[in-house]
Backbone as CSV, one residue per row, in Angstrom:
resi,resn,N_x,N_y,N_z,CA_x,CA_y,CA_z,C_x,C_y,C_z
1,MET,10.387,17.539,-8.790,9.197,16.867,-8.312,9.554,15.425,-7.966
2,LYS,9.188,15.012,-6.779,9.453,13.651,-6.341,8.462,12.692,-6.977
3,LYS,8.874,11.423,-7.050,7.989,10.414,-7.615,6.732,10.248,-6.759
4,ALA,6.878,10.459,-5.444,5.733,10.319,-4.544,4.707,11.432,-4.759
5,ASP,5.126,12.550,-5.353,4.209,13.658,-5.597,3.327,13.442,-6.817
6,LYS,3.693,12.475,-7.657,2.909,12.209,-8.861,1.731,11.308,-8.489
7,PRO,0.525,11.723,-8.751,-0.631,10.883,-8.403,-0.765,9.695,-9.356
8,ASN,-1.206,8.588,-8.815,-1.519,7.427,-9.636,-2.969,7.527,-10.074
9,VAL,-3.225,7.129,-11.274,-4.556,7.249,-11.845,-5.147,5.858,-12.020
10,VAL,-6.351,5.658,-11.531,-7.072,4.405,-11.741,-8.288,4.740,-12.583
11,ILE,-8.371,4.106,-13.731,-9.483,4.344,-14.642,-10.395,3.125,-14.583
12,ILE,-11.671,3.331,-14.276,-12.627,2.234,-14.198,-13.617,2.400,-15.333
13,TYR,-13.658,1.417,-16.202,-14.586,1.435,-17.317,-15.894,0.771,-16.890
14,GLY,-17.006,1.244,-17.414,-18.303,0.710,-17.059,-18.617,-0.634,-17.693
15,ASP,-17.882,-1.033,-18.722,-18.127,-2.289,-19.419,-17.519,-3.439,-18.627
16,ASN,-18.321,-4.228,-17.959,-17.896,-5.379,-17.156,-16.934,-4.982,-16.041
17,ASN,-16.986,-3.731,-15.609,-16.161,-3.227,-14.509,-14.675,-3.514,-14.717
18,LYS,-14.156,-3.264,-15.894,-12.733,-3.457,-16.166,-11.946,-2.335,-15.503
19,VAL,-10.851,-2.689,-14.846,-10.020,-1.714,-14.150,-8.688,-1.614,-14.871
20,SER,-8.266,-0.386,-15.144,-6.998,-0.138,-15.798,-6.165,0.760,-14.915
21,TYR,-4.914,0.397,-14.677,-4.011,1.186,-13.853,-3.214,2.097,-14.761
22,GLY,-3.304,3.380,-14.519,-2.628,4.344,-15.368,-1.440,4.991,-14.706
23,GLY,-0.851,4.362,-13.692,0.288,4.941,-12.994,1.561,4.858,-13.813
24,THR,2.558,5.601,-13.374,3.825,5.623,-14.095,4.849,4.686,-13.483
25,GLY,4.546,4.077,-12.342,5.502,3.212,-11.662,5.622,1.859,-12.331
26,SER,6.660,1.142,-11.953,6.902,-0.178,-12.515,6.134,-1.231,-11.731
27,GLN,5.729,-2.274,-12.398,5.011,-3.362,-11.735,5.956,-4.461,-11.275
28,ILE,7.233,-4.353,-11.593,8.198,-5.393,-11.221,8.311,-5.549,-9.711
29,PRO,8.422,-4.477,-8.906,8.501,-4.684,-7.453,7.266,-5.388,-6.884
30,ALA,6.088,-5.053,-7.365,4.871,-5.698,-6.868,4.874,-7.182,-7.206
31,ILE,5.305,-7.513,-8.406,5.360,-8.918,-8.818,6.383,-9.671,-7.969
32,ALA,7.509,-9.042,-7.679,8.536,-9.684,-6.862,8.044,-9.929,-5.447
33,ILE,7.324,-8.973,-4.874,6.805,-9.130,-3.518,5.759,-10.233,-3.466
34,ILE,4.903,-10.299,-4.462,3.884,-11.354,-4.515,4.541,-12.722,-4.672
35,ALA,5.551,-12.816,-5.536,6.255,-14.091,-5.741,6.968,-14.522,-4.464
36,PHE,7.594,-13.561,-3.759,8.283,-13.882,-2.513,7.298,-14.378,-1.456
37,GLY,6.146,-13.746,-1.366,5.120,-14.187,-0.423,4.599,-15.571,-0.752
38,PHE,4.477,-15.840,-2.054,4.030,-17.168,-2.490,5.062,-18.229,-2.110
39,LEU,6.342,-17.919,-2.279,7.397,-18.869,-1.909,7.424,-19.115,-0.401
40,ILE,7.190,-18.077,0.386,7.141,-18.247,1.840,5.966,-19.137,2.225
41,ALA,4.822,-18.942,1.575,3.648,-19.771,1.868,3.924,-21.236,1.534
42,ILE,4.591,-21.484,0.419,4.940,-22.862,0.045,5.895,-23.463,1.064
43,ALA,6.874,-22.663,1.523,7.829,-23.156,2.516,7.135,-23.492,3.827
44,VAL,6.203,-22.657,4.262,5.475,-22.926,5.503,4.642,-24.197,5.363
45,LEU,3.997,-24.374,4.226,3.222,-25.602,4.013,4.115,-26.833,3.996
46,ALA,5.274,-26.736,3.361,6.193,-27.876,3.308,6.688,-28.240,4.698
47,VAL,7.041,-27.245,5.499,7.511,-27.526,6.858,6.379,-28.085,7.704
48,SER,5.165,-27.584,7.517,4.051,-28.089,8.320,3.721,-29.539,7.974
49,LEU,3.985,-29.932,6.740,3.716,-31.323,6.358,4.816,-32.274,6.807
50,CYS,6.071,-31.859,6.665,7.158,-32.786,6.978,7.587,-32.728,8.439
51,CYS,7.588,-31.562,9.057,8.061,-31.409,10.434,7.133,-30.470,11.203
52,PRO,5.953,-30.920,11.570,5.014,-30.011,12.242,5.526,-29.486,13.582
53,ASP,6.442,-30.211,14.235,6.969,-29.731,15.504,7.930,-28.554,15.327
54,LEU,8.479,-28.362,14.130,9.384,-27.249,13.853,8.675,-26.038,13.240
55,LEU,7.385,-26.138,13.019,6.657,-25.076,12.329,6.713,-23.754,13.088
56,ALA,6.521,-23.784,14.393,6.536,-22.548,15.175,7.898,-21.867,15.101
57,GLU,8.973,-22.639,15.207,10.318,-22.065,15.111,10.584,-21.512,13.723
58,PHE,10.101,-22.196,12.700,10.296,-21.739,11.323,9.568,-20.417,11.088
59,VAL,8.344,-20.293,11.576,7.585,-19.056,11.417,8.258,-17.925,12.188
60,ARG,8.761,-18.203,13.393,9.479,-17.173,14.155,10.729,-16.721,13.413
61,TRP,11.430,-17.651,12.779,12.629,-17.318,12.019,12.289,-16.426,10.828
62,ILE,11.218,-16.762,10.113,10.800,-15.937,8.970,10.436,-14.532,9.427
63,ILE,9.686,-14.434,10.527,9.291,-13.119,11.029,10.519,-12.311,11.450
64,SER,11.482,-12.954,12.077,12.696,-12.228,12.489,13.484,-11.741,11.281
65,LYS,13.496,-12.510,10.189,14.194,-12.080,8.982,13.470,-10.915,8.305
66,VAL,12.143,-10.951,8.312,11.372,-9.872,7.677,11.511,-8.579,8.475
67,ILE,11.450,-8.678,9.798,11.581,-7.501,10.652,13.015,-6.982,10.640
68,GLY,13.971,-7.887,10.490,15.371,-7.493,10.467,16.040,-7.631,11.811
69,GLY,15.486,-8.473,12.655,16.024,-8.620,14.004,16.912,-9.754,14.189
């Protein structure tokens, strides 16, 4: 059985609408992706503050790295 065949379970409790994730997968990849996105946002803000004329080139460079081109 593949990991993709295992359903993820979301349990929603009625008390203050608390949500509990009952999946078997690891949360480390999600945390890493969120942290990486946060770092990219900080980098874009830093470039926009110090060198606004380079912002468009910086964003194009980031997009090319993410796409792999």
